[in-house]
C-alpha positions as CSV (number, residue, x, y, z in Angstrom):
1,M,-7.2,26.8,-10.7
2,T,-7.7,27.9,-7.3
3,L,-7.7,25.7,-4.5
4,D,-11.4,25.2,-2.4
5,Q,-11.3,27.8,0.9
6,E,-11.3,24.5,3.2
7,I,-7.8,23.1,1.5
8,K,-6.6,27.0,1.9
9,T,-7.6,27.1,5.3
10,Q,-5.6,24.1,6.1
11,L,-2.6,24.7,3.8
12,A,-2.6,28.3,5.9
13,Q,-2.1,26.4,9.2
14,Y,1.2,24.4,7.5
15,L,2.5,26.7,5.9
16,Q,3.0,28.7,9.6
17,L,4.8,25.5,10.1
18,L,8.0,26.5,7.6
19,E,11.1,26.6,9.3
20,G,13.2,28.2,6.5
21,D,12.9,29.8,2.8
22,V,11.8,27.7,0.2
23,V,11.9,28.4,-3.4
24,L,9.8,26.6,-6.1
25,K,11.5,26.2,-10.0
26,V,8.9,26.0,-12.3
27,S,8.9,24.5,-15.8
28,V,6.1,25.8,-17.8
29,G,4.7,26.3,-21.2
30,D,1.3,27.0,-22.7
31,D,-0.9,24.0,-22.4
32,E,-3.7,23.6,-20.1
33,A,-1.8,21.3,-17.5
34,S,1.2,24.1,-17.0
35,Q,-1.5,26.7,-16.6
36,E,-3.0,24.8,-14.2
37,M,0.2,23.9,-12.3
38,L,1.3,27.2,-12.3
39,A,-1.8,28.7,-10.7
40,L,-1.6,26.2,-7.7
41,V,2.5,27.1,-7.3
42,D,1.3,31.3,-7.5
43,E,-1.6,30.6,-4.9
44,I,0.9,28.8,-2.5
45,A,3.6,31.5,-2.7
46,S,1.0,34.2,-2.3
47,M,0.2,32.2,1.2
48,S,3.4,32.6,2.8
49,T,6.3,34.7,2.6
50,K,8.9,32.1,3.0
51,I,8.3,30.7,-0.2
52,T,9.4,32.4,-3.7
53,V,8.8,31.4,-7.3
54,E,11.0,31.1,-10.3
55,K,10.9,30.8,-14.0
56,T,13.3,27.8,-14.9
57,Q,14.0,25.1,-17.8
58,L,13.5,21.3,-16.4
59,S,13.4,17.9,-17.7
60,R,10.1,17.7,-18.0
61,T,7.4,20.2,-18.6
62,P,4.8,21.0,-16.5
63,S,7.0,20.2,-13.6
64,F,8.5,22.1,-10.3
65,S,11.2,21.6,-7.5
66,V,11.5,22.1,-4.2
67,N,14.3,23.8,-3.4
68,R,16.1,25.5,-0.5
69,V,17.6,28.7,-1.3
70,G,21.0,28.2,-3.4
71,E,20.5,24.4,-2.9
72,D,18.4,21.7,-5.2
73,T,16.9,19.4,-3.3
74,G,16.3,16.6,-6.2
75,V,12.5,16.6,-5.2
76,T,10.8,17.8,-7.9
77,F,6.6,17.1,-9.7
78,A,5.8,16.5,-12.8
79,G,2.3,17.4,-12.9
80,T,-0.1,19.0,-10.2
81,P,0.0,17.1,-7.0
82,L,-3.5,17.5,-5.8
83,G,-5.6,14.5,-5.0
84,H,-4.1,12.3,-3.0
85,E,-0.8,13.6,-3.7
86,F,-1.6,17.0,-2.2
87,T,-0.3,15.8,1.3
88,S,3.0,15.3,-0.5
89,L,3.3,18.7,-1.6
90,V,2.8,19.5,1.8
91,L,5.2,17.5,3.6
92,A,7.7,18.5,1.0
93,L,7.2,22.2,1.7
94,L,8.0,21.2,5.4
95,Q,11.2,19.1,5.5
96,V,12.4,21.1,2.6
97,S,12.3,24.3,5.1
98,G,13.8,22.0,7.7
99,R,11.2,20.7,9.8
100,P,12.2,17.6,10.7
101,P,10.2,14.5,9.0
102,K,8.4,12.0,11.9
103,V,10.9,9.3,11.1
104,E,12.9,7.8,13.0
105,Q,16.6,8.9,13.2
106,S,17.9,5.3,12.5
107,V,16.1,5.3,9.3
108,I,17.3,9.1,8.6
109,D,20.9,7.7,9.3
110,Q,20.4,4.4,7.3
111,I,19.3,7.1,4.2
112,K,22.4,9.9,4.9
113,S,24.6,6.8,4.3
114,I,23.6,5.8,0.6
115,Q,27.0,6.4,-1.6
116,G,26.4,7.1,-5.3
117,E,23.9,8.6,-7.5
118,Y,19.9,7.4,-7.5
119,K,17.8,9.1,-9.9
120,F,14.3,8.1,-8.9
121,E,11.1,8.4,-10.7
122,S,7.7,7.5,-9.8
123,Y,4.9,7.2,-12.2
124,I,1.3,8.0,-10.3
125,S,-2.3,8.7,-11.0
126,L,-3.7,11.4,-8.6
127,S,-6.7,8.9,-7.5
128,C,-3.6,5.9,-6.5
129,H,-4.0,6.2,-2.3
130,N,-0.7,4.0,-2.2
131,C,1.3,6.6,-4.4
132,P,1.5,9.4,-1.9
133,D,3.6,6.6,0.7
134,V,6.1,5.9,-2.0
135,V,6.3,9.8,-3.4
136,Q,6.7,10.7,0.0
137,A,9.5,8.0,0.8
138,L,11.5,9.1,-1.8
139,N,11.1,12.9,-1.4
140,L,12.4,12.4,2.2
141,M,15.4,10.4,0.8
142,S,16.1,13.2,-1.7
143,I,16.1,15.6,1.2
144,F,18.8,13.9,3.5
145,N,20.7,13.1,0.7
146,P,22.2,14.6,-2.0
147,G,22.9,11.6,-4.0
148,I,19.5,11.1,-4.4
149,T,16.9,12.7,-6.4
150,H,13.4,12.1,-6.5
151,T,10.7,13.4,-9.7
152,M,7.3,12.4,-9.1
153,I,5.3,11.8,-12.6
154,D,1.8,12.7,-12.9
155,G,0.7,9.3,-16.0
156,A,-2.6,11.4,-16.8
157,V,0.1,15.0,-18.0
158,F,2.9,12.4,-19.4
159,K,0.6,9.5,-21.2
160,E,3.2,9.5,-24.4
161,E,5.7,8.5,-21.9
162,V,4.0,6.3,-19.6
163,E,2.6,4.2,-22.8
164,S,6.4,4.2,-24.4
165,K,7.5,2.3,-21.1
166,E,4.6,0.3,-21.0
167,V,3.7,1.7,-17.6
168,M,0.5,-0.4,-16.3
169,A,0.6,-0.6,-12.7
170,V,0.6,2.5,-10.1
171,P,3.0,3.7,-8.5
172,S,5.7,2.2,-10.8
173,V,9.2,3.5,-10.0
174,Y,12.3,3.7,-11.8
175,L,15.9,4.0,-10.8
176,N,18.7,5.5,-13.2
177,G,15.9,4.9,-16.2
178,E,15.0,1.2,-15.3
179,F,12.6,-0.5,-13.5
180,F,13.0,-0.7,-9.5
181,D,9.7,-1.9,-8.3
182,S,6.0,-1.2,-7.9
183,G,3.5,-1.2,-5.7
184,R,3.1,0.4,-2.4
185,M,6.6,0.9,-0.4
186,T,7.5,2.6,2.6
187,V,10.8,4.3,3.4
188,E,12.2,0.9,5.3
189,D,11.5,-0.9,2.3
190,I,12.8,0.7,-0.3
191,L,16.0,1.2,2.2
192,S,15.9,-3.0,2.2
193,K,15.8,-3.3,-1.6
194,L,18.7,-0.9,-2.4
195,G,20.3,-2.9,0.9
196,T,20.6,-0.7,3.3
197,G,18.0,-1.9,5.8
198,P,19.0,-3.5,9.4
199,D,20.7,-6.1,9.1
200,A,20.6,-9.6,11.2
201,S,23.3,-8.2,13.8
202,E,21.1,-5.4,14.9
203,F,18.2,-7.6,16.5
204,D,21.5,-9.8,18.2
205,N,20.7,-8.0,21.5
206,K,17.1,-7.3,21.9
207,D,16.3,-10.1,25.0
208,P,13.3,-12.2,24.6
209,Y,9.9,-10.7,24.9
210,D,6.8,-11.9,26.5
211,V,4.7,-10.7,23.6
212,L,6.1,-11.0,19.7
213,V,3.3,-10.3,17.7
214,V,4.3,-10.8,13.5
215,G,2.2,-9.2,11.4
216,G,1.4,-4.8,12.3
217,G,-2.1,-5.2,10.0
218,P,-5.0,-4.6,12.6
219,A,-5.4,-7.6,14.2
220,G,-1.4,-7.3,14.9
221,A,-1.7,-3.5,15.6
222,S,-4.3,-4.5,18.7
223,A,-3.0,-7.5,19.9
224,A,0.2,-5.4,20.5
225,I,-1.4,-2.6,22.3
226,Y,-3.9,-4.6,24.7
227,A,-1.0,-6.6,25.7
228,A,1.0,-3.5,26.3
229,R,-1.4,-2.2,28.7
230,K,-0.7,-4.8,30.5
231,G,3.2,-3.8,30.9
232,I,4.4,-6.5,29.5
233,R,7.6,-6.5,27.4
234,T,6.3,-6.3,23.8
235,G,7.4,-6.5,20.1
236,I,5.8,-6.4,16.7
237,V,8.0,-7.6,13.5
238,A,6.0,-6.7,10.4
239,E,6.7,-6.7,7.0
240,R,4.0,-3.8,6.1
241,F,2.6,-2.1,8.9
242,G,-1.3,-2.0,8.7
243,G,-1.2,-4.6,6.2
244,Q,-4.0,-4.7,3.6
245,V,-5.8,-2.0,5.6
246,N,-3.7,0.3,3.4
247,D,-5.1,-0.8,0.1
248,T,-8.0,-0.3,1.2
249,L,-10.1,2.8,-0.2
250,S,-13.5,3.3,1.7
251,I,-14.2,2.0,4.4
252,E,-17.7,2.7,6.0
253,N,-18.5,-0.2,8.6
254,F,-15.8,0.8,10.8
255,I,-18.2,1.5,14.1
256,S,-18.5,4.9,15.1
257,V,-16.9,6.3,12.5
258,K,-19.1,7.4,9.3
259,Y,-16.4,7.0,6.4
260,T,-12.6,6.2,6.6
261,E,-10.0,5.4,4.0
262,G,-7.2,3.0,4.6
263,P,-4.1,4.6,4.6
264,K,-5.6,7.1,7.3
265,L,-6.7,4.6,10.1
266,V,-3.4,3.0,9.3
267,A,-2.0,6.4,10.5
268,S,-4.3,6.7,13.2
269,I,-3.5,2.9,14.5
270,E,0.3,3.4,14.2
271,E,0.1,6.8,16.0
272,Q,-1.8,4.5,19.2
273,V,1.2,1.9,18.5
274,K,3.5,4.6,19.4
275,E,1.7,5.7,22.7
276,Y,3.2,2.0,24.3
277,N,6.4,0.9,25.2
278,I,6.6,-1.3,21.8
279,D,9.6,-2.5,20.2
280,V,8.2,-2.1,16.3
281,M,10.3,-3.9,13.7
282,K,9.4,-3.1,10.3
283,S,10.6,-4.4,6.5
284,Q,11.1,-7.5,7.9
285,R,9.8,-11.0,7.4
286,A,9.2,-14.1,9.5
287,K,10.7,-17.3,8.1
288,R,10.2,-19.8,10.8
289,L,8.4,-20.3,13.8
290,E,9.8,-23.0,16.5
291,K,9.8,-24.2,20.2
292,R,12.2,-24.6,22.3
293,D,13.0,-23.0,26.0
294,F,11.5,-19.5,24.4
295,I,9.8,-19.2,21.1
296,E,12.0,-18.4,18.1
297,I,10.5,-16.4,15.4
298,E,13.7,-16.2,12.7
299,L,13.5,-13.4,9.9
300,E,14.7,-13.4,6.4
301,N,17.9,-11.7,7.1
302,G,18.6,-14.6,9.8
303,A,18.0,-12.9,12.7
304,V,16.0,-15.0,15.5
305,L,13.4,-13.1,18.0
306,K,12.4,-15.2,20.9
307,S,9.6,-14.5,23.1
308,K,7.5,-16.5,25.6
309,T,4.2,-16.4,23.7
310,V,4.3,-15.5,20.2
311,I,0.5,-13.9,18.1
312,V,0.8,-14.8,14.6
313,S,-1.3,-11.6,12.6
314,T,-0.1,-12.0,9.5
315,G,-3.4,-11.8,7.2
316,A,-4.3,-12.3,3.9
317,R,-3.4,-11.3,0.6
318,W,-5.5,-11.1,-2.7
319,R,-5.8,-14.8,-4.3
320,N,-4.1,-15.7,-7.7
321,I,-6.7,-16.8,-10.5
322,G,-3.4,-19.3,-11.8
323,V,-4.0,-19.4,-15.1
324,P,-1.5,-19.0,-17.7
325,G,-0.5,-15.2,-18.4
326,E,-1.9,-14.0,-14.7
327,A,1.5,-13.9,-13.6
328,E,3.5,-13.2,-17.0
329,F,1.2,-10.1,-17.3
330,K,1.5,-8.5,-13.8
331,N,1.3,-5.3,-13.9
332,K,1.4,-5.5,-17.8
333,G,-2.4,-5.9,-18.2
334,V,-2.6,-7.7,-14.8
335,A,-4.1,-5.6,-12.3
336,Y,-5.5,-6.2,-8.2
337,C,-6.0,-2.7,-7.4
338,P,-8.6,-1.0,-9.3
339,H,-9.0,2.4,-7.7
340,C,-4.4,2.8,-8.3
341,D,-4.6,1.2,-11.5
342,G,-8.1,2.3,-12.9
343,P,-7.2,5.1,-14.5
344,L,-4.6,3.9,-17.1
345,F,-7.2,1.8,-18.5
346,T,-8.5,5.4,-19.3
347,G,-11.0,4.0,-22.8
348,K,-10.2,0.9,-22.4
349,D,-11.8,-2.9,-22.7
350,V,-10.6,-4.6,-19.3
351,A,-12.5,-7.4,-17.2
352,V,-13.0,-8.1,-13.7
353,V,-12.6,-11.5,-12.4
354,G,-14.6,-12.1,-9.2
355,G,-18.7,-11.9,-8.4
356,G,-18.6,-11.0,-4.8
357,N,-18.3,-7.5,-3.2
358,S,-14.7,-6.7,-4.3
359,G,-15.2,-7.7,-7.7
360,V,-18.7,-5.6,-8.0
361,E,-17.2,-2.8,-6.5
362,A,-14.6,-2.6,-8.8
363,A,-16.8,-3.4,-11.7
364,I,-18.9,-0.2,-10.9
365,D,-15.7,1.9,-10.1
366,L,-14.3,1.2,-13.2
367,A,-17.3,1.7,-15.7
368,G,-16.9,4.8,-14.6
369,I,-13.4,5.0,-16.5
370,V,-13.2,2.3,-18.7
371,R,-14.4,2.1,-22.1
372,N,-16.6,-1.5,-21.3
373,V,-16.2,-4.0,-18.4
374,T,-16.7,-7.4,-18.6
375,V,-17.2,-8.9,-14.8
376,L,-16.9,-13.1,-15.3
377,E,-17.6,-15.2,-12.5
378,F,-17.4,-19.0,-11.7
379,A,-20.7,-19.6,-10.2
380,P,-24.2,-19.6,-11.7
381,E,-25.1,-16.2,-9.7
382,L,-23.0,-13.2,-8.4
383,K,-22.3,-13.7,-4.7
384,A,-21.8,-9.6,-3.8
385,D,-24.8,-7.5,-2.5
386,A,-27.6,-6.9,-3.5
387,V,-27.9,-3.1,-3.8
388,L,-24.3,-3.4,-5.4
389,Q,-25.9,-5.4,-7.8
390,D,-28.7,-4.1,-8.6
391,R,-26.0,-1.1,-9.7
392,L,-24.5,-2.9,-11.8
393,Y,-26.9,-4.0,-13.8
394,S,-27.8,-0.3,-14.3
395,L,-25.2,0.5,-16.2
396,P,-24.7,0.5,-20.1
397,N,-21.3,-0.5,-20.2
398,V,-20.8,-3.7,-17.9
399,T,-21.1,-7.6,-19.3
400,V,-21.7,-9.8,-16.6
401,L,-20.6,-13.7,-17.8
402,K,-22.0,-16.1,-15.1
403,N,-21.0,-19.5,-14.8
404,V,-17.9,-19.2,-17.0
405,Q,-13.9,-20.3,-15.6
406,T,-10.8,-18.2,-16.4
407,K,-8.8,-20.4,-18.6
408,E,-6.0,-17.8,-19.9
409,I,-5.0,-14.3,-20.0
410,T,-3.2,-13.9,-23.3
411,G,-0.9,-11.7,-24.9
412,T,2.7,-10.4,-26.4
413,D,4.8,-8.2,-23.9
414,K,1.5,-7.0,-22.8
415,V,-2.8,-8.1,-22.4
416,N,-4.6,-8.2,-25.4
417,G,-7.5,-10.6,-23.9
418,I,-8.6,-13.3,-21.8
419,S,-10.1,-16.7,-22.7
420,Y,-13.1,-18.1,-21.3
421,I,-14.9,-21.7,-20.7
422,D,-18.8,-21.4,-20.4
423,R,-19.0,-24.4,-18.0
424,E,-22.3,-25.4,-19.4
425,T,-21.8,-25.9,-23.0
426,E,-18.0,-26.4,-22.1
427,E,-17.5,-23.8,-24.9
428,T,-13.6,-22.2,-25.1
429,H,-14.2,-18.3,-25.8
430,H,-12.2,-14.8,-26.0
431,I,-12.7,-11.7,-25.3
432,E,-9.8,-8.8,-27.0
433,L,-9.2,-6.4,-23.9
434,Q,-6.4,-4.6,-22.3
435,G,-6.8,-5.0,-18.8
436,V,-7.8,-8.0,-16.4
437,F,-8.6,-6.8,-12.6
438,V,-8.3,-10.0,-10.2
439,Q,-10.6,-9.7,-7.4
440,I,-11.5,-13.4,-5.9
441,G,-11.0,-12.7,-2.3
442,L,-8.0,-13.7,0.0
443,L,-5.4,-16.4,0.7
444,P,-4.1,-16.8,4.3
445,N,0.1,-15.4,4.6
446,T,0.9,-18.8,6.4
447,E,3.0,-20.6,4.0
448,W,6.1,-19.5,6.4
449,L,4.8,-21.8,9.2
450,A,4.7,-24.8,7.2
451,D,3.6,-27.9,9.9
452,T,4.3,-26.3,13.0
453,V,1.1,-25.1,14.1
454,E,-2.5,-26.8,13.0
455,R,-4.2,-24.7,9.7
456,T,-6.8,-25.7,7.8
457,R,-6.3,-27.3,4.4
458,M,-7.2,-23.5,3.1
459,G,-3.9,-22.9,5.0
460,E,-6.0,-21.0,7.9
461,I,-4.7,-21.4,11.2
462,V,-7.2,-23.2,13.5
463,V,-7.4,-20.9,17.1
464,N,-10.0,-21.7,19.9
465,S,-12.3,-19.2,21.5
466,H,-8.7,-17.4,23.5
467,G,-7.0,-17.1,19.6
468,A,-4.6,-19.9,21.3
469,T,-3.2,-22.3,18.3
470,N,-2.3,-25.9,19.1
471,V,1.1,-24.9,20.2
472,P,1.2,-23.8,23.2
473,G,2.4,-20.1,23.9
474,V,1.9,-19.5,20.1
475,F,-1.3,-17.8,19.2
476,A,-2.9,-16.3,16.4
477,A,-5.6,-13.3,15.3
478,G,-7.0,-11.7,12.1
479,D,-7.4,-12.6,8.7
480,C,-4.8,-15.4,8.6
481,T,-6.9,-17.6,11.1
482,N,-9.9,-20.1,10.6
483,S,-12.3,-16.8,11.9
484,A,-16.0,-17.2,10.5
485,Y,-15.8,-13.3,8.4
486,K,-12.6,-11.5,7.7
487,Q,-13.4,-7.9,8.7
488,I,-11.1,-5.1,10.4
489,I,-13.3,-4.7,13.2
490,I,-13.4,-8.2,13.7
491,S,-9.5,-8.7,13.0
492,M,-9.1,-5.6,15.9
493,G,-11.2,-7.7,18.1
494,S,-9.4,-11.4,17.8
495,G,-6.4,-9.4,18.4
496,A,-6.9,-8.2,21.5
497,T,-8.3,-11.2,22.4
498,A,-5.0,-13.0,21.2
499,A,-3.5,-10.7,23.6
500,L,-5.7,-11.1,26.9
501,G,-5.2,-15.1,26.1
502,A,-1.3,-15.2,25.9
503,F,-1.3,-12.5,28.5
504,D,-3.2,-15.4,30.8
505,Y,-1.2,-18.4,29.3
506,L,1.7,-16.2,30.8
507,I,0.2,-15.3,34.2
508,R,-0.2,-19.2,34.7
509,N,2.9,-20.8,33.2
């Protein structure tokens, strides 16, 4: 295979940034996947005098490792890192060559302080937009700590290995041969899970903020930028910067931008946040809010942050169906991201629970990969836009069941079917299948607030036109509130509104 001209032009610009020499050690056979990978490696090497290729025998074929001269860095790609993983390859080349990553020094210090041997393996699909974050984080850790190694494994190339480990969701990470975690993770998340993240003592000396934003999605980032622009002391504490936007593939309704993808939008939002004097505290989950002299936010690690005003923008998460089998078979056939996990169900039968826009879009995407898709909708009619319904009904391998209630997801060690009740006849039916994609809307991340602020029966925070809650000095914005519509652009607007509301409150009080 050869890279197209546009990618080659971009790559050539990146390769000019290489600081030192890089050795690509390649393990290939006579198979098609090996030849494809070898062609890519040779083409990259031909574009820079700082890159050389050596044939070797690695534990998987096809694969190649990215190394400094005379030193194994522990960064290996098993499969050809194209698609969403091409960026992971480019960053590995640059960072192994000695180019510093765009990561806080405190994070690098945490990586270097890890003691012991850590052999990470991540199973990915090239169509997964969450996988590169995990691959890049683990590669970074391998580059800066000689006790850590990481191999990215393309599930489409190593199908037998994926099936033997029963990997049914990507990214899935294994550590020293044992399952570690799955789903999108930042380097901070991984460090926290290894027990090397910042502890409560690192927050002890922080002065009270004027505005403290809890949550780092579009609403939180917008609120922090608007607050910081007023010249007041601003902080963001977030479990996951970017929030749910990280899990959104195509965005076509963000005004002035015809098309973008979630992770790309998050990266540009984070870049803008860094332009301001904002104290960003990542991978930290809020546990409690209490109003005293200041408003106090207690974190899961025991630290307490104080602020004159707080803006809650903790967003929402996928709603669970709440039926037997859903929790038991999560990542064992029950999935929530069709873009990420769809390729693992190639040629299999799956169901999509939910007939709104997200459910119907998921069914359309999956129909191009799987053998058959069954859509289950609780209401008598689908709720998706007419244009999406027309597309859905035009597909030959899609079955739509309306006015049905999901009863149970069945299986032994993984999903083998779904049972539903026909709401008209009250008869129970069972479908044999291998995967269930849940797409039934969102649930606000507000349980941690308990009774401290007024919430609707759905858990949404009640706010007024200024973003203020019923507690003086506490504001809220985005998908965690009772705003009429849950959209990125609306969340950003409500974040700005809450910040201006908080600033007005500070002036008056």
